[in-house]
C-alpha positions as CSV (number, residue, x, y, z in Angstrom):
1,X,-9.7,-60.6,-42.7
2,X,-10.1,-58.4,-46.1
3,X,-9.1,-55.1,-44.9
4,X,-7.8,-53.0,-41.9
5,X,-11.1,-51.6,-41.3
6,X,-12.5,-55.2,-40.9
7,X,-9.9,-56.0,-38.3
8,X,-10.9,-53.3,-36.2
9,X,-14.5,-53.9,-36.5
10,X,-14.0,-58.0,-35.4
11,X,-11.6,-56.5,-32.5
12,X,-13.9,-54.2,-31.2
13,X,-16.7,-57.1,-31.7
14,X,-14.7,-59.4,-29.3
15,X,-14.3,-56.6,-26.7
16,X,-17.7,-55.9,-26.6
17,X,-18.6,-59.7,-26.2
18,X,-16.0,-59.8,-23.2
19,X,-12.8,-60.7,-24.8
20,X,-9.8,-59.0,-23.1
21,X,-7.6,-56.8,-25.8
22,X,-3.7,-58.2,-25.7
23,X,-2.3,-56.3,-28.3
24,X,-4.2,-53.7,-30.1
25,X,-4.3,-54.0,-34.0
26,X,-1.4,-52.2,-35.3
27,X,1.0,-52.2,-38.9
28,X,3.5,-55.0,-38.8
29,X,7.0,-54.8,-40.5
30,X,5.8,-57.3,-43.0
31,X,3.3,-54.9,-44.4
32,X,0.2,-56.6,-42.5
33,X,-2.1,-55.3,-39.8
34,X,-2.9,-57.5,-36.9
35,X,-4.2,-57.6,-33.4
36,X,-4.8,-60.3,-30.4
37,X,-7.4,-61.0,-28.0
38,X,-8.2,-63.4,-25.4
39,X,-11.5,-65.0,-25.5
40,X,-13.5,-65.5,-22.2
41,X,-12.0,-69.3,-22.2
42,X,-8.5,-67.6,-22.3
43,X,-7.9,-68.6,-25.8
44,X,-5.6,-66.6,-27.7
45,X,-6.8,-65.5,-31.1
46,X,-5.1,-63.4,-34.0
47,X,-7.3,-60.9,-36.1
48,X,-5.1,-60.3,-39.3
49,X,-5.1,-58.5,-42.8
50,X,-2.4,-59.8,-45.3
51,X,-2.4,-57.4,-48.4
52,X,-0.6,-60.1,-50.1
53,X,-3.9,-62.0,-49.9
54,X,-6.8,-61.6,-51.6
55,X,-10.0,-62.3,-49.5
56,X,-12.9,-63.9,-51.7
57,X,-16.1,-62.5,-52.3
58,X,-18.6,-62.4,-49.7
59,X,-20.4,-65.3,-50.8
60,X,-20.5,-69.1,-49.1
61,X,-16.9,-70.0,-50.9
62,X,-15.2,-72.9,-48.7
63,X,-11.5,-72.3,-48.6
64,X,-9.1,-75.2,-48.2
65,X,-7.2,-74.8,-44.7
66,X,-3.4,-76.0,-44.7
67,X,-2.7,-79.3,-43.2
68,X,-0.5,-78.6,-40.1
69,X,-0.4,-79.5,-36.5
70,X,-3.8,-79.5,-35.0
71,X,-5.3,-79.5,-38.4
72,X,-6.7,-82.3,-40.5
73,X,-6.2,-82.2,-44.0
74,X,-8.7,-80.9,-46.3
75,X,-10.5,-78.9,-43.4
76,X,-12.2,-76.0,-44.8
77,X,-13.2,-72.5,-43.5
78,X,-15.7,-70.5,-44.8
79,X,-15.5,-66.4,-45.5
80,X,-17.7,-64.9,-42.8
81,X,-17.5,-61.5,-40.5
82,X,-18.2,-63.5,-37.4
83,X,-15.5,-63.8,-34.8
84,X,-15.7,-67.5,-34.5
85,X,-14.2,-68.1,-37.9
86,X,-10.9,-66.2,-37.0
87,X,-8.3,-68.8,-36.4
88,X,-6.3,-69.1,-33.2
89,X,-3.0,-67.3,-32.8
90,X,0.0,-69.8,-32.1
91,X,1.6,-68.0,-29.3
92,X,4.2,-71.1,-28.6
93,X,2.9,-70.9,-25.1
94,X,0.5,-73.4,-23.3
95,X,-2.8,-72.1,-22.3
96,X,-3.4,-71.1,-18.7
């Protein structure tokens, strides 16, 4: 996300769409701002603003996603205000 206000807006959009707020957005010890929600299919999502990361302009620029578990190298994501582009949180707990 590009700002704390954008995190708050996405969290409100998720709640309005039927998601359960697991942890409201808050300031983190590392200087960021994040909140967590669970969608109706019980997937856990993290919405975060990191002041150390500059978001691209609101055009259709594709960003390279890092490779990692469950991600294929070279995967891309697109800058958007839709909650569908928010990355699932890695809680370390199995889905229920």
